[in-house]
C-alpha positions as CSV (number, residue, x, y, z in Angstrom):
1,M,-49.2,-58.6,26.2
2,S,-51.6,-57.2,23.5
3,L,-52.9,-59.7,20.9
4,D,-50.4,-57.9,17.9
5,S,-47.2,-58.8,20.3
6,A,-48.4,-62.2,21.2
7,V,-49.0,-63.4,17.7
8,R,-46.0,-61.8,16.4
9,G,-44.3,-63.5,19.2
10,L,-45.2,-66.9,18.0
11,A,-45.0,-66.1,14.7
12,Q,-41.0,-64.9,15.0
13,R,-40.5,-68.2,17.3
14,A,-42.0,-70.1,14.4
15,V,-39.8,-69.1,11.6
16,H,-36.6,-69.2,13.8
17,G,-37.1,-72.6,15.0
18,M,-37.2,-73.7,11.4
19,G,-35.1,-70.9,9.7
20,Q,-31.5,-70.3,8.2
21,A,-29.9,-66.9,7.9
22,V,-30.5,-64.4,4.7
23,T,-29.7,-61.2,3.7
24,L,-32.8,-58.8,2.3
25,S,-31.5,-55.9,0.8
26,R,-32.6,-52.9,-1.6
27,V,-31.4,-50.6,-3.8
28,S,-32.5,-46.7,-3.4
29,V,-31.4,-44.7,-6.5
30,G,-31.5,-41.3,-5.8
31,S,-31.8,-37.9,-7.8
32,Y,-30.1,-37.7,-11.3
33,N,-27.2,-35.5,-11.4
34,T,-26.8,-33.6,-14.7
35,A,-23.6,-32.8,-14.4
36,T,-22.2,-36.4,-14.3
37,G,-24.9,-37.9,-16.2
38,T,-25.6,-40.7,-13.5
39,A,-27.9,-40.9,-9.8
40,A,-26.0,-42.0,-7.1
41,S,-27.6,-45.3,-5.0
42,S,-27.2,-46.2,-1.6
43,T,-28.4,-49.8,-0.8
44,V,-29.8,-50.7,3.2
45,T,-29.5,-54.7,4.3
46,Q,-30.9,-56.8,6.7
47,E,-30.0,-59.7,8.3
48,L,-32.3,-62.4,8.7
49,I,-33.4,-65.6,10.0
50,A,-35.7,-66.9,7.4
51,R,-38.0,-70.2,6.8
52,L,-37.1,-70.9,3.1
53,D,-39.9,-73.0,1.2
54,E,-40.9,-74.7,-2.3
55,Y,-44.2,-74.3,-4.2
56,M,-46.4,-77.0,-4.8
57,D,-47.0,-78.5,-8.3
58,R,-50.7,-76.5,-7.6
59,E,-49.1,-73.4,-6.6
60,F,-47.4,-73.1,-10.2
61,T,-50.5,-70.5,-11.6
62,G,-50.1,-66.4,-12.5
63,T,-46.3,-65.3,-11.1
64,V,-45.1,-68.4,-9.9
65,Q,-42.7,-70.3,-12.1
66,V,-40.3,-73.4,-11.4
67,G,-37.7,-72.4,-9.6
68,D,-39.3,-69.6,-7.3
69,R,-39.1,-70.2,-3.5
70,K,-41.2,-68.6,-0.8
71,V,-39.3,-66.9,1.9
72,I,-40.9,-65.9,5.6
73,L,-39.5,-63.8,7.6
74,A,-41.2,-62.7,11.2
75,A,-41.9,-59.3,10.8
76,M,-41.0,-58.3,14.4
77,D,-37.2,-59.0,13.1
78,M,-37.7,-56.2,10.2
79,D,-36.3,-52.9,10.3
80,W,-38.4,-52.5,6.8
81,S,-40.9,-54.2,5.1
82,P,-40.1,-55.9,1.8
83,K,-41.1,-55.1,-1.2
84,P,-41.3,-56.5,-5.1
85,K,-37.8,-55.7,-6.7
86,D,-35.5,-55.8,-3.0
87,K,-33.0,-58.9,-3.1
88,V,-32.8,-62.1,-0.9
89,L,-28.9,-63.3,-0.4
90,I,-29.3,-67.3,0.0
91,G,-25.7,-68.8,0.5
92,D,-23.7,-67.5,-2.5
93,I,-27.1,-67.0,-4.1
94,T,-29.2,-63.9,-5.1
95,H,-32.7,-64.0,-5.7
96,D,-35.2,-60.8,-6.6
97,V,-38.4,-60.6,-4.5
98,V,-41.6,-60.9,-7.1
99,T,-44.4,-60.8,-5.0
100,V,-44.9,-59.9,-1.0
101,K,-47.5,-61.1,1.4
102,Q,-48.4,-59.5,4.3
103,D,-50.2,-61.4,7.2
104,M,-51.5,-59.4,9.9
105,A,-51.8,-60.6,13.7
106,A,-54.6,-57.6,14.6
107,S,-53.5,-54.4,14.1
108,L,-49.6,-54.9,12.8
109,P,-47.7,-57.8,10.5
110,A,-46.6,-60.6,11.6
111,I,-45.2,-62.3,8.7
112,Y,-44.2,-61.6,5.6
113,T,-44.2,-64.4,2.6
114,L,-42.4,-63.6,0.4
115,Q,-42.2,-65.4,-3.7
116,I,-38.4,-64.9,-4.7
117,R,-36.3,-66.0,-8.5
118,P,-32.9,-67.0,-8.9
119,I,-31.0,-63.9,-10.4
120,G,-31.0,-65.0,-14.1
121,G,-33.6,-68.2,-13.0
């Protein structure tokens, strides 16, 4: 077993042990159709287990605002890497992904930490 596999597996078990179901989605806008005046879009989703954390008072600097949360995802569970402007559905509340931090095992991602903000928040 490689170091990547071992560390990524540990990260996955840690997230699953303390996690809950979330849906990560990304909307991709296609090319603009001049005849219809619209651009087609498509949405891809991933059902995942995530650990949810609150920000501590000392972390309210830079982009972090009151109401923001951390979503921790195991990279092994993911079909694609998250990025800002993706959406996270938790229960019936949709959040925007503000920032993404990637923690590496050796040469592969082990954990993604997303800063999320409720839409309209």
